[in-house]
C-alpha positions as CSV (number, residue, x, y, z in Angstrom):
1,M,5.1,-9.4,-6.4
2,A,6.6,-7.8,-9.4
3,S,8.1,-11.1,-10.5
4,G,4.6,-12.5,-11.1
5,K,4.8,-15.2,-8.4
6,P,2.1,-15.9,-5.8
7,I,3.0,-14.5,-2.4
8,V,2.6,-16.2,0.9
9,A,3.9,-13.8,3.6
10,A,3.8,-13.3,7.4
11,N,1.1,-10.9,8.5
12,T,3.5,-8.4,10.1
13,G,4.7,-4.9,9.7
14,G,3.9,-3.2,6.4
15,I,2.9,-6.4,4.6
16,K,-0.8,-5.9,5.4
17,E,-0.5,-2.5,3.7
18,I,0.4,-4.1,0.4
19,I,-1.1,-7.6,0.4
20,D,-4.8,-7.9,0.4
21,D,-5.2,-11.5,1.7
22,G,-6.7,-13.8,-0.9
23,R,-6.6,-11.2,-3.7
24,N,-2.9,-10.4,-4.4
25,G,-1.3,-12.8,-1.9
26,I,-1.8,-14.8,1.2
27,T,-0.9,-13.5,4.7
28,V,-0.3,-15.9,7.5
29,D,0.2,-16.0,11.3
30,G,2.6,-18.7,12.2
31,R,4.3,-21.7,10.8
32,E,1.3,-23.9,10.3
33,E,-0.6,-21.3,8.4
34,L,2.6,-20.7,6.3
35,A,2.6,-24.3,5.3
36,E,-1.1,-24.3,4.6
37,G,-0.8,-21.2,2.5
38,I,2.0,-22.6,0.4
39,L,0.1,-25.9,-0.1
40,N,-3.0,-24.0,-1.1
41,V,-1.0,-22.2,-3.8
42,L,0.6,-25.4,-5.0
43,K,-2.6,-27.3,-5.1
44,N,-4.7,-24.6,-6.8
45,P,-2.9,-23.4,-9.9
46,G,-5.8,-21.2,-11.0
47,F,-5.9,-19.5,-7.6
48,A,-2.1,-19.1,-7.7
49,E,-2.3,-17.4,-11.1
50,S,-5.0,-15.1,-9.9
51,L,-2.8,-14.1,-6.9
52,A,0.2,-13.6,-9.1
53,S,-1.7,-11.5,-11.7
54,N,-3.2,-9.3,-9.0
55,A,0.2,-9.0,-7.3
56,R,1.9,-7.8,-10.5
57,R,-0.8,-5.1,-10.9
58,E,-0.3,-4.0,-7.2
59,A,3.5,-4.0,-7.6
60,D,3.2,-1.7,-10.6
61,K,1.8,1.0,-8.3
62,Y,5.2,1.1,-6.6
63,R,7.5,1.4,-9.7
64,T,9.9,4.3,-9.5
65,P,8.4,6.3,-12.5
66,K,4.9,6.1,-11.0
67,I,6.0,7.1,-7.5
68,T,8.1,10.0,-9.0
69,D,5.1,11.2,-11.0
70,R,2.9,11.1,-7.9
71,I,5.4,13.1,-5.9
72,E,5.9,15.6,-8.6
73,N,2.1,16.0,-8.9
74,L,1.9,16.6,-5.2
75,Y,4.6,19.3,-5.3
76,E,2.9,21.0,-8.2
77,K,-0.5,21.0,-6.5
78,S,1.2,22.3,-3.3
79,G,2.8,25.1,-5.2
80,R,-0.6,26.1,-6.6
81,G,-2.3,25.9,-3.2
82,E,-4.4,23.0,-4.3
83,I,-3.6,20.6,-1.5
84,L,-6.7,20.2,0.7
85,Q,-6.5,19.7,4.4
86,T,-7.7,16.2,5.2
87,S,-8.6,16.8,8.8
88,K,-10.2,19.8,10.4
89,P,-8.6,21.5,13.4
90,S,-10.5,21.1,16.7
91,D,-11.1,24.8,16.9
92,S,-11.0,27.8,14.6
93,R,-7.4,28.7,15.5
94,S,-4.6,27.0,13.6
95,S,-1.8,25.4,15.5
96,R,0.8,26.5,12.9
97,P,3.5,28.9,14.1
98,G,2.5,32.5,13.5
99,S,-1.2,31.7,13.1
100,D,-2.0,33.7,16.3
101,G,-0.3,36.8,15.1
102,E,3.1,35.8,16.6
103,I,6.0,35.2,14.3
């Protein structure tokens, strides 16, 4: 993706977390779809360029400096108590050790 080439990939594992089918790549299930996806890219240069351009932007999110900045920001917020809980516990008692008065 970072190389600026259109991506045709098997729709397995973490691929679907990164590739948005038809926007920054093509995901396929099986050999026939793989061949069709490659031919689609080769026969449609405008579409291929759009995939490649969007893929470059997506890959930029995963560059080391950006990831490092995001992790540092998370640690800083955590240290200031700014991290919000994303899910609410099922009852008012926390499941954390020591939350029931025991240490």
